[in-house]
TIKOLZA-367636 format. One record per atom (N, C-alpha, C): x, y, z. Coordinates in steps of 0.001 Angstrom, whole numbers, plus 500000, padded with zeros to 6 digits. Atoms other than C-alpha are relative to their C-alpha. Example, Ala and Ser with C-alpha at 12.3 -4.5 7.8 and 13.67 -1.06 7.14 Angstrom:
500890498810500000/512300495500507800/500900501200500000/499180498810499940/513670498940507140/499230501090500730/
This chain:
499672500432498639/402381868942862248/498831499249500635/501187500655499445/398804868030863182/499864498590499439/500077501328500621/398860865125860709/501036499054500593/498946500816499386/402142863900862207/499562499511501372/500456500363498663/400680863961865719/498879498961499938/501080500978500161/397570862093864521/500547498625499646/499393501274500403/399723859422862883/500691499330501177/499301500555498841/401827858992865988/499013499471501033/501012500435499040/398724858746868174/499340498703499548/500605501212500529/397243856110865886/500897498786500219/499036501089499808/400404854030866364/500559499990501417/499524499931498615/400674854615870116/500251498608500578/499782501369499533/400345850873870757/501333499461499520/498715500415500569/403308850217868462/501151500645500765/498952499265499281/405358852885870261/500183499442501409/499920500497498622/404512851687873787/500526498569500047/499523501380500054/405106848064872803/501500499926499795/498560499988500252/408559848873871484/500788500528501195/499337499475498801/409442850920874566/500099498897501058/500019501086499016/408424848024876832/500951498885499608/499154501095500479/410206845453874661/501484500354500131/498591499588499930/413432847447874532/500488500052501436/499597499919498587/413480848080878274/500200498608500575/499895501356499481/412897844402879028/501198499264499418/498899500711500652/415421843120876475/501351500510500473/498743499402499550/418089845495877786/500522499312501246/499587500594498729/418114843724881157/499553498537500138/500586501348499949/416756840288880216/500936498990500658/499051500980499482/419920838290881032/500913500597501065/499203499334498973/421157840594883770/499460499670501382/500419500341498637/421096839572887421/499450501225500732/500415498786499302/420726843169888602/498910500770499252/501096499393500757/418292844172885858/500126501505499848/500067498548500201/417232847812885760/500893500772500963/499099499316499060/419580848575888651/501210500590499284/498861499460500755/422296849113886027/499711501402499491/500375498646500395/420357852205884942/500438501001501056/499580499143498886/421232853608888365/501507499956500188/498587500171499672/424741852194888780/500932500780499075/499100499346500952/426247853663885607/500181501486500289/499801498585499658/425536857364886301/500484500198501432/499572499886498612/426046856763890032/501516499861500112/498552500198499979/429583855481889411/500720501257499525/499387498781500521/430402858569887335/499921501125501033/500195498928499013/428974860914889980/500923499806501200/499136500268498848/430900859197892807/501451500349499673/498621499705500403/434177859435890884/500232501508499945/499842498547500119/433669863118890039/499917500682501359/500162499380498682/432514863925893566/501256499827500841/498789500277499207/435516862248895208/501165500843499509/498857499284500565/437950863935892833/499867501511500166/500148498562500113/436460867411892643/499359500701501205/500814499339498978/434389868010895773/500789500991500862/499208499103499161/437193869532897885/500458501230499233/499518498896500823/438385871662894988/498874500946499634/501072499206500580/435051872826893651/499003500549501012/501008499545499045/432932873197896788/500183501474500347/499728498601499647/434622876487897669/499787500939498821/500180499169501186/434111877690894097/498533500204499637/501414499810500280/430319877409894159/499586501413500414/500435498644499665/428373880698894320/499804500199501498/500176499691498573/428245882398897710/498547499804500417/501354500241499493/425264881537899872/499603498547499913/500277501428500115/425406877830898968/500958499277500936/499118500525498966/426776876288902139/499672498568500419/500391501355499628/425117872881902232/501176499040499858/498956501027500045/427363869920902952/499964499233498690/500168500780501229/425950868256899838/499888500897498768/500212499029501082/426002871394897655/500647499559498691/499325500370501250/428596870169895176/499431498711499428/500606501242500489/427043866689894973/498701500291499265/501257499622500658/423672868257894144/500293500718498691/499592499269501204/425357870592891657/500436499028498907/499484500968500960/427125867688889986/498901499092499467/501087500894500415/424094865372889928/499039500698499051/500958499279500850/421806868027888453/500560500196498602/499378499831501313/424299868596885643/500189498692499268/499703501275500642/425327865006884964/498722499279499547/501229500709500346/421785863581885006/499267500662498839/500677499306501097/420309866272882763/500789499868498710/499171500201501184/423249866013880375/499837498564499479/500178501383500412/422836862229880361/498736499795499182/501248500088500760/419235862600879186/500189500574498603/499755499351501295/420257865009876418/500876499122499108/499052500783500790/423189862861875276/499382498690499524/500615501262500392/421159859643875264/499023500197498845/500963499749501075/418408861142873100/500714500284498689/499307499622501243/420790862704870570/500773498819499427/499151501097500475/423159859732870371/499177498857499440/500823501107500483/420429857146870000/499157500400498791/500818499546501132/418307859238867632/500814500047498718/499186499906501210/421216859711865241/500282498622499389/499769501368500497/421530855916864930/498720499207499808/501235500791499966/417876854918865121/499568499489498630/500404500454501329/417259854741861363/500914498886499502/499073501055500381/420386852639860822/499723498720500774/500224501176499156/419632850315863733/498696499292499662/501311500582500317/416054849768862532/499785499889498494/500082500079501462/416850849376858827/499053498894499534/500860501116500408/415142845972858571/498531500308500255/501377499628499667/412032847321860277/499444500990498986/500424498985500963/411877850281857896/499709499382498637/500176500626501311/412149848001854859/498789499079499945/501019501050500014/409593845406855934/498617500471500427/501287499581499453/406859847301857776/499632501404499545/500498498663500324/404695850286856922/499456500642501275/500419499259498804/404383852705859841/500622501381499930/499404498654500006/405066856412860513/501440499933500511/498579500146499653/408871856579860517/500395500826501222/499682499170498838/408845859285863179/499671499303501318/500207500792498780/407680856611865623/501342499635500627/498698500435499485/411350855622865922/500643501043500913/499482498991499058/412570858964867365/499146500137501263/500876499920498824/409525859008869668/500329498868500973/499615501132499154/410509855553870956/501310500304500724/498722499614499382/414034856876871591/499768500947501172/500288499028498938/412676859818873608/499317499323501179/500734500673498924/410289857603875582/500926499123500839/499057500843499263/413049855146876502/500963500834500834/499064499125499278/415429857948877480/499321500614501225/500726499416498874/412770859582879664/499701498963501079/500229501071499028/412007856237881299/501254499764500833/498734500183499276/415681855723882187/500286501195500904/499749498776499236/415970859333883332/499103500071501234/500943499903498879/412873859120885531/500398499079501145/499562500928498951/414296856110887403/501133500620500817/498833499434499313/417621857782888202/499637501306500702/500337498698499432/416160861236888780/499054499850501185/500877500260498864/413491859800891068/500798499675501258/499124500313498861/416214858359893300/500746501237500474/499325498749499654/418028861684893172/499070500903500822/500984499195499249/414846863422894382/499834499475501426/500064500579498657/414653860986897313/501209500447500822/498780499522499342/418249861925898146/499844501461500437/500218498587499664/417278865625898053/499077500137501207/500937499946498879/414379864995900433/500662499563501304/499359500537498789/416448862939902884/501020500983500570/498939499087499545/419270865492903025/499504501424500232/500548498664499782/416926868500903257/500376501006498929/499605499115501098/417978869894899883/498935500117498914/501050499903501016/414655869600898050/499607501466499830/500197498561500225/413971872999896405/498589500522500221/501366499529499773/410232873116897149/499254500252498702/500860499734501153/407763874654894696/500807500358498763/499128499660501126/410668875849892536/500287498772499142/499738501261500700/411078872185891566/499200499907498699/500858500100501185/408204872554889077/500538500827498831/499352499280501087/410366874953887087/500786499085499081/499275500961500836/412129871841885793/499179499554498791/500856500517501075/409126870947883614/500247500732498678/499730499334501277/409526873688880962/501445499850499544/498590500170500373/413321873315881089/500203498631499347/499916501341500585/412975869565880414/499396499954498601/500656499987501306/410586870207877526/500911500630498952/499085499333500924/413037872629875911/501182499091499668/498843500878500212/415940870196876401/499652498825499094/500404501152500809/414061867229874945/499735500430498560/500272499502501349/412880869311871962/501308500257499254/498699499731500611/416433870473871277/500713498698499657/499302501271500191/417822866943871685/499416499203498842/500596500824501045/415317865207869419/500076500692498642/499827499281501263/415482867957866782/501392499787499436/498612500236500418/419260867632866667/500212498544499625/499828501429500251/419061863835866833/499405499558498672/500626500368501278/416641863517863904/500817500546498839/499190499399501067/418725865924861794/501257499179499748/498791500813500132/421886863940862494/499669498593499503/500400501342500411/420000860660862028/499784499892498507/500225499993501452/418908861554858499/501332500106499272/498692499817500641/422390862774857570/500875498762500152/499178501176499720/423944859680859140/499694498839499065/500363501053500960/422049857430856722/500812500142498724/499305499745501262/423788859067853757/501507500209500182/498586499738499713/427083860024855397/500338499353501351/499810500771498778/428102857378857939/501059500601500936/498996499361499143/431007859496859215/499373500935501026/500682499079499085/428451861776860896/499926499408501406/500140500643498696/427841859288863694/501321499885500730/498682500132499379/431537858680864314/500512501351500481/499501498665499656/432399862373864298/499241500587501183/500789499421498917/429542863322866599/500323499324501329/499611500696498779/430599860655869116/501208500652500662/498834499283499473/433899862515869478/499606501399500441/500392498620499725/432297865952869360/499264500131501323/500825499867498804/429863865258872203/500834499859501275/499111500073498837/432737864371874539/500607501372500308/499499498638499809/434243867808873978/498876500914500479/501162499177499640/430763869332874292/499716499890501501/500219500213498562/430400867797877774/500918500917500822/499051499211499221/433547869518879050/499918501479499669/500204498603500373/432653872731877236/498750500571500679/501210499597499279/429479872844879361/500285499978501500/499727499967498550/429649873898883059/499175498962500770/500658501098499297/428674870540884572/500817499595501217/499099500375498920/431653869464886646/500507501231500732/499466498757499438/432857873022887221/498955501111499894/500881498835500135/430907876248887922/500606501010499031/499508499061501007/431157878847885181/500695501200500640/499429498840499312/432142881448887785/501512499913500153/498551500131499824/435694880037887995/500765500323498725/499352499776501294/436384880763884322/500265501480499763/499756498602500372/437905883973882927/498830500550499200/501121499353500676/435445886469881493/499976499693498509/499932500254501445/436670885871877929/499490498601499664/500457501370500234/436010882123878229/498500499893500253/501451500007499730/432560882725879760/499223500504498791/500668499452501182/431657884785876708/499880498951498908/500019501059501024/432584881902874401/499002498915500376/500915501055499545/430710879344876514/498544500463499934/501354499465500110/427691881656876391/499317499636498696/500578500416501289/427220880540872769/499605498525499992/500363501408499872/426801876945873944/498546499918500470/501418500037499594/423008876309873994/499743499159501239/500206500841498826/423420873649876688/500389500704501291/499554499298498792/425031876115879092/498813500556500779/501174499434499323/421734877862879857/499055498912500504/500891501081499570/419782874598880049/500528499305501250/499398500628498827/422182872896882447/500011500983501168/500003498968498961/422481876184884348/498642500151500658/501353499903499449/418697876257884769/499738498856500979/500120501134499085/418750872768886307/500740500284501303/499178499745498816/421524873800888665/499432501130500856/500565498886499237/419832877052889634/498784499556500793/501195500501499308/416619875235890532/500377499067501141/499715501061499035/418173872302892372/501075500368501017/498927499625499087/421230873934893938/499678501310500718/500294498695499403/420302877588894467/498566500114500482/501433500021499630/416574876724894868/499318501298499571/500573498783500562/415630879669892662/499423499685498623/500539500132501353/413535880032889540/501087500379499004/498975499648500986/415739880069886443/499684501338499336/500210498769500756/416193883215884391/499372499622498656/500725500457501182/413519882555881784/500466500701498733/499544499272501186/414818885259879459/501276499373499434/498777500646500458/418141883406879323/499740498719499233/500351501233500706/416324880322878020/499352500260498643/500651499675501271/414749882178875091/500856499605498798/499191500391501169/417732881706872701/500006498499499743/499955501444500203/417948877949873312/498620499463499628/501352500399500417/414148877678872963/499835500207498497/500051499727501436/414430879281869532/500821498971499232/499147501015500635/417297876921868664/499289498650499970/500719501275499934/415183873940869787/498902499939498945/501073499954501004/412268875016867584/500579499884498596/499350500050501315/414605875549864627/500494498586499700/499474501348500217/416236872138865111/498882498992499752/501140500893500230/412859870372865353/499437500195498595/500505499694501344/411668872133862203/500940499450498938/499004500500500951/414907871293860388/499983498479499935/500004501454499965/414812867685861530/498808499402499263/501203500504500671/411231867137860363/500072500271498505/499864499662501422/411962868923857065/500948499020499301/499043500938500595/415023866748856363/499402498602499897/500584501337499986/413135863621857335/498951499848498903/501081500099500983/410100864320855153/500543500080498578/499424499828501337/412272865348852211/500748498752499539/499131501112500380/414524862286852319/499497498649500487/500519501260499447/412255859611853836/500072498855498998/499962501041501033/411944857691850561/501411499587499646/498600500280500335/415632857963849732/500687499214501113/499379500681498861/416547856753853221/499795498497499923/500287501436500082/414846853388852716/500857499360498926/499160500530501088/416688852887849413/501462499914500425/498616499944499563/420000853882851009/500292498924501038/499813501029498968/419476851504853923/500018498608499393/
């Protein structure tokens, strides 16, 4: 692991250059530029808020009486899920999308997943920064509890990139992986309490959803930003273990099949 970190640090210029180039190229011929990073999730949030706010506001936990409670609940879930989904979806395709680069240049191949994470965090920071301004203006900023988001974000990113690298390696050899996961992640979104609070579900369904590792992560975001309370750290232990396992598995698969991947591409 130390050797991997040293290699990545040695190629930090390559990583930062690619992050900058990708961000610029994404909006090069766009009149609104990076504003589209805001508009896309904003459109989804507005639609969900208009449709569900009257239905779901009364279903939020007792003690949450803010006029913007459901909007904050929805934003905290949708934005955090968006970060997770972007990392996993892009990481699973990164080796295929950069096949020519892998064949022609010699560099640490794990730079590619790092570039994916950096770009996703850049997009997330823009949207989430605006969301924080909204929280301040409406008087819903959670205060010092806000810093509880840092460890939750680290766990989420670790889980996402571990899963993404694992799927990315498999996707090189079995192209159906990418197609199947694109369908699976749509079901995963609705299987996670993002639009709806878990409290409205029957006990038997809550038990099943409890096996969803994203349930505790999204719940931690919502508890910090909506309830303004520290998350239940013990509840994050299982998903932390899963994140570590996925990162270990992803690196193991990558190192074992790195040579074969170039031939397959």
